[in-house]
C-alpha positions in Angstrom: -0.8 -39.7 -11.5 -2.0 -38.3 -8.2 -5.5 -36.9 -7.6 -4.0 -33.4 -7.1 -2.3 -33.4 -10.5 -5.5 -34.5 -12.2 -7.5 -31.7 -10.7 -5.2 -28.9 -12.0 -6.1 -27.5 -15.3 -3.5 -27.7 -18.1 -2.9 -24.6 -20.3 -5.1 -26.0 -23.1 -7.9 -27.3 -21.0 -10.9 -25.0 -20.3 -11.7 -24.0 -16.7 -14.6 -25.9 -15.1 -17.2 -23.1 -14.6 -19.6 -25.4 -12.6 -17.0 -25.8 -9.9 -16.7 -22.0 -9.6 -20.5 -21.6 -9.5 -20.7 -24.2 -6.7 -17.9 -22.5 -4.8 -19.6 -19.1 -5.2 -22.9 -20.5 -4.0 -21.3 -22.1 -1.0 -19.5 -18.8 -0.2 -22.8 -16.9 -0.4 -24.6 -19.5 1.8 -21.8 -19.4 4.3 -21.8 -15.6 4.4 -25.6 -15.6 4.9 -25.1 -17.7 8.1 -22.7 -15.1 9.4 -25.2 -12.3 8.6 -28.6 -13.8 9.3 -30.5 -10.8 7.8 -28.7 -11.1 4.5 -31.1 -13.9 3.3 -34.1 -11.6 4.1 -33.0 -9.0 1.6 -34.1 -9.5 -2.0 -31.1 -9.6 -4.4 -30.8 -10.2 -8.2 -27.6 -12.2 -8.2 -24.6 -13.3 -6.1 -22.7 -10.1 -6.8 -25.5 -8.0 -5.4 -25.8 -10.4 -2.4 -22.1 -9.9 -1.7 -22.5 -6.1 -1.9 -25.5 -6.2 0.5 -23.7 -8.5 3.0 -20.6 -6.3 2.8 -22.7 -3.1 3.2 -24.5 -4.5 6.3 -21.1 -5.2 7.9 -19.6 -1.8 7.0 -22.5 0.5 7.9 -23.6 -1.6 10.9 -27.2 -1.9 10.0 -29.3 -5.1 9.9 -31.7 -3.8 7.4 -30.9 -1.8 4.3 -33.2 -0.4 1.6 -33.0 -3.0 -1.2 -34.0 -0.6 -4.0 -31.3 1.8 -2.9 -28.8 -1.1 -2.6 -29.6 -2.0 -6.2 -29.0 1.6 -7.4 -25.8 2.0 -5.4 -24.5 -1.4 -6.6 -25.2 -0.5 -10.2 -23.6 2.9 -9.8 -20.4 1.5 -8.2 -20.1 -1.0 -11.1 -20.6 1.8 -13.6 -17.7 3.6 -11.9 -15.5 0.5 -11.7 -16.2 -2.7 -13.6 -13.9 -4.6 -11.3 -16.0 -3.6 -8.2 -17.8 -7.0 -7.8 -14.5 -8.9 -7.8 -13.0 -6.5 -5.2 -16.1 -6.7 -3.1 -16.1 -10.5 -3.1 -12.4 -10.5 -2.2 -13.0 -8.1 0.7 -15.9 -10.1 2.0 -13.8 -13.3 1.8 -11.0 -11.6 3.6 -13.3 -10.4 6.4 -14.7 -13.9 6.7 -11.4 -15.8 6.6 -9.5 -13.5 9.0 -12.4 -12.6 11.2 -11.6 -8.9 11.0 -13.5 -6.6 13.4 -15.3 -4.0 11.3 -13.9 -1.2 13.5 -10.3 -2.4 12.7 -11.0 -3.2 9.1 -9.8 0.1 7.4 -6.5 0.2 9.4 -5.9 -3.4 8.5 -6.6 -2.8 4.8 -4.5 0.3 4.7 -1.5 -1.5 6.2 -1.7 -4.9 4.5 -4.1 -4.9 1.6 -3.8 -1.5 -0.3 -5.6 -2.8 -3.3 -8.8 -3.4 -1.2 -8.4 -0.3 1.0 -10.5 2.1 -1.1 -13.6 -0.2 -1.2 -15.0 0.3 2.3 -14.7 4.1 1.9 -16.5 4.0 -1.4 -19.2 1.7 -0.1 -19.8 3.7 3.1 -19.7 7.0 1.3 -22.3 5.7 -1.2 -24.6 4.6 1.5 -24.3 7.6 3.8 -23.9 10.4 1.2 -25.8 8.8 -1.7 -23.1 9.6 -4.2 -21.0 7.2 -6.2 -17.7 8.3 -7.8 -15.7 11.4 -7.3 -15.1 14.7 -9.0 -16.7 15.1 -12.4 -17.5 11.4 -12.4 -19.6 11.7 -9.2 -23.2 10.7 -9.6 -26.0 11.3 -7.0 -28.0 8.1 -6.5 -29.9 9.1 -3.3 -30.5 12.1 -1.2 -33.5 11.7 1.0 -33.0 7.9 1.4 -29.2 8.1 2.1 -28.2 7.0 5.5 -27.1 10.5 6.5 -30.7 11.5 6.3 -32.1 8.2 7.7 -30.1 8.3 10.9 -31.4 11.7 11.9 -34.9 11.6 10.4 -36.6 11.3 13.8 -35.4 14.9 14.7 -34.2 16.6 11.5 -35.4 16.9 7.9 -32.9 17.1 5.1 -32.0 20.7 4.3 -33.5 22.3 1.2 -36.9 20.8 2.0 -39.5 23.3 3.2 -42.3 21.5 5.1 -44.5 24.5 5.5 -46.5 26.7 3.2 -44.8 28.4 0.3 -42.6 31.2 1.5 -42.7 30.0 5.2 -38.9 29.8 5.2 -38.8 33.6 4.8 -40.5 34.4 8.0 -38.1 36.1 10.4 -37.9 34.6 13.9 -39.6 36.6 16.7 
């Protein structure tokens, strides 16, 4: 009997979860070396770590709000229980094939249709602050969403009046 045949699980034999945990930890550690700031962000578990690393790649920011990341991650999982598995597969694909983030969506649309919706959902969640679509849409952030963050030095989110009550009524001169 060869070493290869001994390592394969037979139909009646349970899967060795320790091996999977070690492989998951190694993948997380390796991903953290590719994205140095990933280790600086607090995460609850490996799934959230994968989401944060993937988010950093997709939105092109070194630092992301960890509280918002937690809410977005939870919201995406509420919308799709298979989200963590898909996110992990997408991060592994980016790592294995060294896909440029600017070419990622075209590559996924052409060759990996099952993973193609994930970057759009993640980027939309970060920039708009909404997870889900249609009647299932849920607003997770407004003021802290990236669409507000990237312009906050010049603009304030609409619907906020930063003057005295009624100041928005004053007609311009």
